[in-house]
N, C-alpha and C positions, 0 to 999 in steps of 0.2 A: 328719232330712230336713225341710225347711221349704218353704213356698210363698211366692212373691213375685210382685208385679205387674210385668209388663214394659211397655215403651213402647206395645205394641198392646193393653194392658189384658187380655191373655189370661193364663191360668195358666202359670207358668214354674217349672220344678223346679230348685231350688238344691241341689246336692250338696256336702257338705263333703268336701274332699280333704285328704289328708295326704301329705307328701313324706318320702321316706326320705333322711335326711341323709347316710348312707353312700353311697347310690347317686348323689346329685347333688353330692357334695363335689368341688370343683374343686381340682386340684393344679397348682402352678406349679414348674417346674424353674428355680430361681434359680441363676445362675452363682456359683461359688465366688469369694470375693475373691482377687485376685492375691496371690501370695506376695511379701512384701517382700524386695527385693534386699538382700543383705548389704552393710553399709556398708564402703566401701573404706577401707583403712588408709593411714596416712601413708607407710609403707614401700612399699606398692603404687603410690602416686602417684609417688614419686620414682623408682621402678623404671621406670615408663612414661616418665617424662621423661628418664631416663638413656638409654633406648633411642632416643628421638627425637634427643637432642643428641650422641650418640656418632658418630664418623666411620665412614663405610662403608669397604668394602675399597679403593675407589679414592681415599679421602681426602676425599670430598665429604660434605656433610651434607644431611639432609632439610629443614632450615630455613636461612635466611640466616646467614652467619657473624656478622653483627652481633648477631643474637639469641642465637647460641651464646655470644658474649662476655658478654652480659647474664646468661645462665644461669650461666656460670662465675664471675661476680662475685658475691660473697656479699651485697653491698649491694643490687644490682638484682635478685637472684634472686627475692625475694618478689613482685615485680611480674610476673615470668614465671609464677610459680605461680598468682597470682590470675587471670591471663588464661587459664591452662589450666583453672582451676576453673570459669570462666564457660562453658567448652565442655563441662561435665559430665565432665571427665577422660577424654574420648574423643580418642584420638590422631588418628583420621581426620578428625574434625570440626575439631580444632585445626589440623591441617596444611592443610585446605581453607581455613580462615579466614585463615591466614597467607599462602597463595598468592594469595587474592583481594585482600588488603590490599596485597601486593607488586605485583600487577598495576595496581591503582589508583594507586599511587605512581609507577610507571614511566610510566604514560600521561600524567601531567601534568608530567614532568620535561622542561625545555627548557634550552638554553644561551643565556645572555645575557651581555653585557658587565657587568662589576662596576660597581655604583653604589649610592649611599645611597638608601634608601627607608624611609618611615615604615611603621608597622604598617597604617594605613588604606590606603596605596597597595599594600601587599602583598596585602591582602584583595581590593582591586579587581582586581588582576592575577591573582588566584587563585594566589598564591604562598604557600608555607608555610615555616615555619622547620624546621630540621633536628630531627626527632624520631624516636625509635626506632620500629620496626615494632610492638612491643608497645604502646607509647603510642598509636599511630595506631589499633590494633585496639580498645583500650578507649575512646578518644574516639569512634570511629564507633559503638560500641555504646551509649554513654551519651547522646551528642548526636544521633545519627542523621544521615543524609545525604539531601538532596533528590534523588531519582532522577527525578522527573517534571519534564521540562523546561518543561512548561506552567506550573509554579509559579514559574518564574524571572521576575524583573521585566522588563517590556518598557518600556525608557526612551523609545521612540518614541511610546508612547501616553500618556505623562505630560503633564499640563497645565503646561507650563513657563512661566516668567515671560517676558513679551515682548509683541510685537505680536499682536493677535487672540487674546488669552489672557484667561481669567477670573481668573488669579492677580493679586493686587494688585502694583502697581509698587513697587520698592524705594525707600525714603525715604532721608533723610540719615543714619539710624542704621545703614544697611547697612554691613557690614564691608568692608574693602578686599580686592581680589582678590589671591590668592597664586600666580597662574599664573607670574609671572616670578621668583619667589623661588627661589634656589638650593636644590637638594635637600639639600646638605650643611648649609645653615643650618637647614632643617627638622629634620634629624637631630639637630643640637645642641640645638635648642629645640623639642621635640615639642609643646608647648602653643601654639605660634605659630598653628596652624590654627584654634584655638578662640576667638581674641580677636576683638573687634568694633571696637576703635579702637586706633591705634598706641600710645597712652599706656599701654595694658595690657601691652605687650610689655616695657616698661622694668623693672618689678619682677622679672619672670621672668629677663630677661637679666642684671640686676644680681645676682640670687641665684646664677646660674651663674658669674658672674665672681668673686664672693666665694668660692665653693667652690674655684675654680682658684687664687686667691690663697692660700687657707689651705693647699692641698696644696703649692704652691711654697714657702711659708714653712717648712713642716715639713721639706721636703727640704733646704732651705738650712741649716736648723739642724743637720740630721744631717751635712751635708757639712762644716760648720765644726768639728764634733767629730772628724772623721776626721783621721788623720795625713796630712800632705801627701806625695803620691807621684805616680807617673806617671798613675795613674787619676784623681786629683783635682787638676786643673790650674787655672791661673788663667783661661784662656778659658772653661772650663765655668761657673765662678762668674760671669763677666761675662755670659754668655748668660742664665743664670738670673735675674740681677739685672735685665737689660734686659727680659726677658719679664715679670717682675713689675711693673716700672715702666710698661710699655705697658698692661698690664691695669688698673693703678690709674688711669692717665690716661684710658683709655676709660670706666671706671666713673664717674670724676668728670665727664666730658663728658656722659654720659647723664643723670646726676643733675641737672646744671645745666640741660639742655634740658627735662627733666621739670618742674623747678621753675618755669621761665620760661613753660611752656605752649606751647613751640614745636611739640611733637608733636601738639597739638590744633588747630594752625592759628592760634595767637595769638603776637604778638611780645612779650608781657609788659608792655606799657605800658597 
């Protein structure tokens, strides 16, 4: 027992206290760690997939027939297994994802007249090439999709070039407009949209012509080795020869114009 001075300068008794550790010991009921789920075997995985891809009593399937064909094909089956793995090998989750992907595909399908289109034009029109449902599922998971329409670009708010605009006016180096170019031509020459002057088109077009000439020459050599019959007639050889001559003439004319500078607006003098 000791004496101490308090703030009021009066005597204060300080008593030494002891705590019983057993009485004040705090206990916590920690939850037990969850038991690890047994790892699924390869046989169990394929058994689940077999149940999904087998026909029902009425002959229909739980998944589209195109996906059933991919599963039956040994070459494309690993892709289906990989898509099933990304769903945690859960049948319900996999079927739900398949149906969601199928709904998104059917929503954007429209009927249009057949025409040539470049890949850039297809992206602008929101068209896509023919891909399997499994491939669409994996692409949507890897790349993601923009669901928020507010993130879409508003072309009306862009500061376009023209009158009352802060964008600089185009100079002499601006490339020619391709609005009037035939879409079939753009399909044959996909790099045509990226050029800035007409003279840049000639090397690309010349390379394409040279490829066509090489293919025709190879076919004509094969036809010359064939025995003359009803299938290999004289008119066929004449048409091939005429086609090759026309391509060679066009290539020579483009080369001549390129060397003279006609494509750049000069007459060569």
